N, C-alpha and C positions, 0 to 999 in steps of 0.2 A: 354325499356318501362318506366323505372323510369326517365330517362333523358328527355323523351318526355313530361311527365306530369309536370316535374319541369319547363321546358321551357314554356309550356302553362300557368302555374301558374305565372311565371314572366311576360309574355306578358299581362295576365289579370290584374295583379297588375299595370303595367305601363299604360295600357289603363285607368284603374280606376283613377290613379293619374293625368293623362292628362285631364280627364273629370273634376276632382275636380279643377284643375288649370284654366281650361277654364270657369268653372261655377262661380268661385270666384268673378269676377267683376259684374256679373249679381246679385249674392246674395248681394254683398256689397251695391249696389245702389238700391235694391228693399227690400227684407226681412230684411236685416241688418239695412238699414236706417230706416225702419218702426219701428223696435225694439228699435233703439236708440232714435227716437223721442218719442215713447211711454214711454220709460224709463225716459227720461228727463221730460216729462209731469207728470209722477207719482212722480218723485223726487220733482218737484216744488210744487205739490199738498200736498205731505207729509210734505215738509218744511214749507209751509204756515200754515198747521194744527199744526205743532210743535210750531210755533210762535203765534198761535191763532189769526191770522190776521183777519179772517172773524168774529170771536167772538167779537173782538174790534169794528169792523165796525157795526155789528148788535146792539151792546149796546152803541152806540155813545150818544144817547139821554136819556139813563137810568141813573138815579143818582146813584153814588157809595155809598156804605155803608149805604143805606137807608136815605141819607140826602136829604130830599124832599124840603127843603127851597131853595130860589133863589140862595144864595151863594153856596150851595152844588151842585146845578144843573150846575151853571156856571163853578165852579172848575172841576167838573166831566167831563163836555163837553170838556174843553180845555186840561185837562190831557189826556183824551182818544184821542183827536185830535192829540196831540204830539206823543202819542204812535203809532197811525195809520200811521202818516207821517214817523216815523223812521222805523217801521216794514215794511211799504210799500217800502221804499228805499232799505232795506235789501232784500226783495223778488224780487224787480226789479234788483238788482245786480246779484242775483242768476239766474234770467231769462236770463240776458245778458250773464253770464258765460255759461249757457246751450246752448244758441244760438251759442256762439263761439265754443263750443265743437261739435255741429252739423256741423258747417261749416268746422271745422278741419276734421271731419269724412268724409265729402264729398270730400275735397281736398287732403287728405292724399295719396290715391293710385296714383293720378295724380302726386303729388310731388315725390313720391318714383320712379315712372316710369321715370320721368324727370331726377332724379338723376342717375338712372341706365344708361339712354341713354347718358348723358353727360360724363360718365366715359368710354364709349366705344371708 
């Protein structure tokens, strides 16, 4: 009796593991990919907020330090423009890195499977 229940338990565990192995590619390219894309989007949004990129863009034409004369407005405009350019380049670099990460996520199982197959 004990041996029969142990065998059934082992069979159920093996079936469960087989289901998990067969479900993995479906999860990787559906829910897993959606989670990665959402995570990358959240990371980029948080990163641009950390840099204050949109705040610099919104205040491009606002004079800095209350300098309302023409020289203060010109200096403020060009200083903010330089800040926007450099911060925009940094955000763009992180967007490209996130895109590379997503591409690696998509290609990784194919690469691993290929490496396994060439070793056989």
